[in-house]
Z-matrix of the N, CA and C atoms (Angstrom, degrees):
N
C 1 1.421
C 2 1.519 1 107.49
N 3 1.281 2 116.08 1 125.94
C 4 1.448 3 123.76 2 179.67
C 5 1.517 4 107.75 3 -107.13
N 6 1.330 5 117.44 4 125.81
C 7 1.465 6 119.67 5 -174.54
C 8 1.522 7 111.61 6 -142.30
N 9 1.315 8 115.37 7 160.27
C 10 1.460 9 123.03 8 176.94
C 11 1.521 10 108.28 9 -74.49
N 12 1.319 11 117.12 10 113.77
C 13 1.449 12 121.85 11 -175.24
C 14 1.517 13 115.23 12 -73.68
N 15 1.327 14 119.20 13 -8.64
C 16 1.462 15 121.20 14 178.56
C 17 1.530 16 112.36 15 -109.58
N 18 1.305 17 117.19 16 -0.31
C 19 1.467 18 122.62 17 -179.01
C 20 1.535 19 109.63 18 -90.99
N 21 1.331 20 116.53 19 118.90
C 22 1.467 21 120.69 20 -179.06
C 23 1.525 22 111.45 21 -61.54
N 24 1.318 23 117.97 22 -40.46
C 25 1.464 24 121.29 23 179.12
C 26 1.528 25 110.81 24 -64.16
N 27 1.330 26 115.98 25 -41.43
C 28 1.473 27 120.09 26 178.70
C 29 1.524 28 111.25 27 -64.30
N 30 1.339 29 116.97 28 -40.54
C 31 1.455 30 120.45 29 178.28
C 32 1.529 31 110.92 30 -64.68
N 33 1.322 32 116.56 31 -37.08
C 34 1.467 33 120.03 32 175.51
C 35 1.515 34 111.27 33 -63.10
N 36 1.327 35 116.44 34 -39.75
C 37 1.462 36 121.10 35 177.86
C 38 1.526 37 110.42 36 -63.57
N 39 1.330 38 117.22 37 -41.16
C 40 1.466 39 121.47 38 178.65
C 41 1.530 40 110.14 39 -64.21
N 42 1.325 41 117.13 40 -43.44
C 43 1.473 42 119.99 41 178.25
C 44 1.526 43 111.11 42 -59.87
N 45 1.336 44 116.41 43 -41.53
C 46 1.467 45 120.80 44 177.38
C 47 1.529 46 109.85 45 -63.14
N 48 1.314 47 117.10 46 -44.81
C 49 1.469 48 120.99 47 179.98
C 50 1.519 49 111.09 48 -61.10
N 51 1.327 50 117.41 49 -40.76
C 52 1.468 51 121.13 50 178.94
C 53 1.526 52 110.28 51 -62.73
N 54 1.324 53 116.91 52 -43.26
C 55 1.474 54 120.51 53 179.21
C 56 1.518 55 111.80 54 -64.58
N 57 1.319 56 117.34 55 -38.93
C 58 1.463 57 121.32 56 -177.04
C 59 1.529 58 113.23 57 -80.93
N 60 1.312 59 117.63 58 -19.19
C 61 1.463 60 122.37 59 -174.48
C 62 1.526 61 111.37 60 -87.01
N 63 1.304 62 117.13 61 72.22
C 64 1.464 63 122.04 62 -177.28
C 65 1.531 64 112.74 63 -72.03
N 66 1.326 65 117.34 64 -19.09
C 67 1.468 66 121.03 65 179.94
C 68 1.529 67 112.01 66 -98.41
N 69 1.324 68 117.38 67 6.82
C 70 1.476 69 122.50 68 179.87
C 71 1.529 70 112.33 69 53.76
N 72 1.324 71 115.66 70 46.65
C 73 1.466 72 120.89 71 179.35
C 74 1.522 73 112.52 72 -77.58
N 75 1.328 74 117.39 73 -26.47
C 76 1.458 75 121.08 74 -170.94
C 77 1.521 76 112.78 75 -101.90
N 78 1.306 77 114.89 76 147.95
C 79 1.457 78 124.26 77 169.82
C 80 1.519 79 105.74 78 -120.57
N 81 1.321 80 116.83 79 150.92
C 82 1.455 81 120.71 80 -172.62
C 83 1.518 82 110.84 81 -125.23
N 84 1.328 83 115.62 82 143.08
C 85 1.463 84 122.07 83 174.88
C 86 1.521 85 107.97 84 -147.83
N 87 1.321 86 115.61 85 140.23
C 88 1.463 87 118.35 86 174.87
C 89 1.527 88 108.99 87 -78.63
N 90 1.307 89 115.39 88 149.54
C 91 1.462 90 120.52 89 178.11
C 92 1.523 91 110.95 90 -64.60
N 93 1.330 92 116.59 91 -24.34
C 94 1.457 93 120.78 92 -178.01
C 95 1.531 94 113.21 93 -80.61
N 96 1.329 95 118.83 94 -12.03
C 97 1.471 96 121.20 95 177.21
C 98 1.528 97 109.05 96 -74.94
N 99 1.318 98 117.16 97 161.23
C 100 1.468 99 119.63 98 -179.63
C 101 1.532 100 110.79 99 -62.60
N 102 1.342 101 116.96 100 -40.87
C 103 1.467 102 120.64 101 177.22
C 104 1.529 103 110.60 102 -64.76
N 105 1.326 104 115.86 103 -46.10
C 106 1.463 105 120.49 104 -179.96
C 107 1.515 106 112.38 105 -63.97
N 108 1.321 107 116.50 106 -40.75
C 109 1.457 108 120.05 107 179.36
C 110 1.522 109 111.49 108 -62.98
N 111 1.327 110 116.58 109 -39.30
C 112 1.476 111 120.23 110 178.02
C 113 1.529 112 110.40 111 -64.55
N 114 1.334 113 117.39 112 -43.47
C 115 1.468 114 120.05 113 177.07
C 116 1.518 115 111.43 114 -64.77
N 117 1.333 116 116.09 115 -41.23
C 118 1.464 117 120.24 116 -179.68
C 119 1.524 118 110.20 117 -63.50
N 120 1.329 119 116.88 118 -41.35
C 121 1.460 120 120.25 119 178.56
C 122 1.525 121 111.11 120 -62.41
N 123 1.328 122 115.46 121 -36.67
C 124 1.464 123 119.71 122 -178.42
C 125 1.530 124 112.22 123 -74.69
N 126 1.335 125 117.35 124 -38.09
C 127 1.465 126 120.77 125 -173.36
C 128 1.521 127 114.30 126 -113.77
N 129 1.330 128 117.93 127 -14.68
C 130 1.455 129 120.85 128 -172.35
C 131 1.510 130 113.46 129 -98.22
N 132 1.316 131 115.48 130 166.18
C 133 1.456 132 119.93 131 -177.61
C 134 1.532 133 113.17 132 -75.43
N 135 1.354 134 118.41 133 -43.62
C 136 1.463 135 121.70 134 -176.74
C 137 1.523 136 108.51 135 -145.13
N 138 1.321 137 116.64 136 154.18
C 139 1.458 138 119.51 137 177.37
C 140 1.524 139 112.39 138 -106.53
N 141 1.319 140 118.81 139 4.43
C 142 1.463 141 120.03 140 177.03
C 143 1.523 142 111.76 141 -95.76
N 144 1.316 143 117.75 142 -5.05
C 145 1.461 144 122.25 143 177.85
C 146 1.522 145 107.89 144 -146.04
N 147 1.341 146 116.51 145 118.88
C 148 1.461 147 120.92 146 -175.36
C 149 1.519 148 111.92 147 -106.34
N 150 1.302 149 118.76 148 29.92
C 151 1.457 150 121.49 149 -174.08
C 152 1.527 151 112.41 150 -77.80
N 153 1.291 152 116.58 151 56.00
C 154 1.458 153 122.34 152 175.88
C 155 1.518 154 108.17 153 -159.84
N 156 1.302 155 116.34 154 -177.58
C 157 1.450 156 120.48 155 172.92
C 158 1.513 157 108.36 156 -141.12
N 159 1.317 158 115.28 157 156.33
C 160 1.451 159 121.72 158 177.56
C 161 1.512 160 108.57 159 -126.56
N 162 1.311 161 115.56 160 138.99
C 163 1.457 162 122.02 161 172.03
C 164 1.523 163 105.29 162 -121.74
N 165 1.319 164 116.64 163 127.79
C 166 1.457 165 121.73 164 -178.56
C 167 1.517 166 109.33 165 -105.31
N 168 1.328 167 116.36 166 103.70
C 169 1.461 168 123.60 167 175.67
C 170 1.525 169 105.36 168 -137.30
N 171 1.302 170 116.81 169 99.14
C 172 1.470 171 120.28 170 -175.65
C 173 1.520 172 110.82 171 52.45
N 174 1.299 173 117.20 172 43.57
C 175 1.462 174 123.71 173 -177.80
C 176 1.515 175 109.41 174 132.75
N 177 1.311 176 116.91 175 -179.47
C 178 1.468 177 121.36 176 -179.00
C 179 1.520 178 109.49 177 -108.29
N 180 1.320 179 115.14 178 130.10
C 181 1.452 180 121.51 179 176.21
C 182 1.525 181 108.46 180 -116.06
N 183 1.317 182 116.61 181 136.60
C 184 1.455 183 120.48 182 173.68
C 185 1.521 184 108.51 183 -111.89
N 186 1.327 185 116.12 184 169.89
C 187 1.463 186 118.32 185 -178.59
C 188 1.511 187 109.67 186 -60.73
N 189 1.304 188 124.01 187 146.69
C 190 1.459 189 127.06 188 -6.27
C 191 1.531 190 113.61 189 -82.15
N 192 1.329 191 116.60 190 -3.99
C 193 1.473 192 119.66 191 179.74
C 194 1.516 193 112.10 192 -61.50
N 195 1.331 194 117.25 193 -30.42
C 196 1.465 195 119.52 194 179.71
C 197 1.518 196 110.37 195 -66.35
N 198 1.315 197 117.02 196 -36.62
C 199 1.472 198 121.02 197 177.67
C 200 1.519 199 110.15 198 -61.86
N 201 1.313 200 116.45 199 -45.00
C 202 1.463 201 121.94 200 179.49
C 203 1.528 202 110.13 201 -65.05
N 204 1.329 203 117.59 202 -39.94
C 205 1.466 204 121.24 203 179.90
C 206 1.520 205 111.44 204 -63.61
N 207 1.321 206 117.60 205 -38.38
C 208 1.465 207 121.22 206 179.05
C 209 1.522 208 110.98 207 -68.70
N 210 1.316 209 116.73 208 -39.29
C 211 1.456 210 120.54 209 -178.89
C 212 1.524 211 112.30 210 -73.61
N 213 1.346 212 116.51 211 -23.55
C 214 1.464 213 121.00 212 -175.63
C 215 1.437 214 113.22 213 -82.23
């Protein structure tokens, strides 16, 4: 899961995902990290604004689809 590390809403989403992920399926990276920035550049629209999140499960999901993917 790639998320905006300075966005309070995104951090709340990550906390929810951690609580729900009892099988440890997810790994997390901020969009501002070098790894996250590379993924964001590859899958995201712009690298000057990270106000979204991506979940990679057999493809890339962005909000609100990422929320549904985590819950599913």
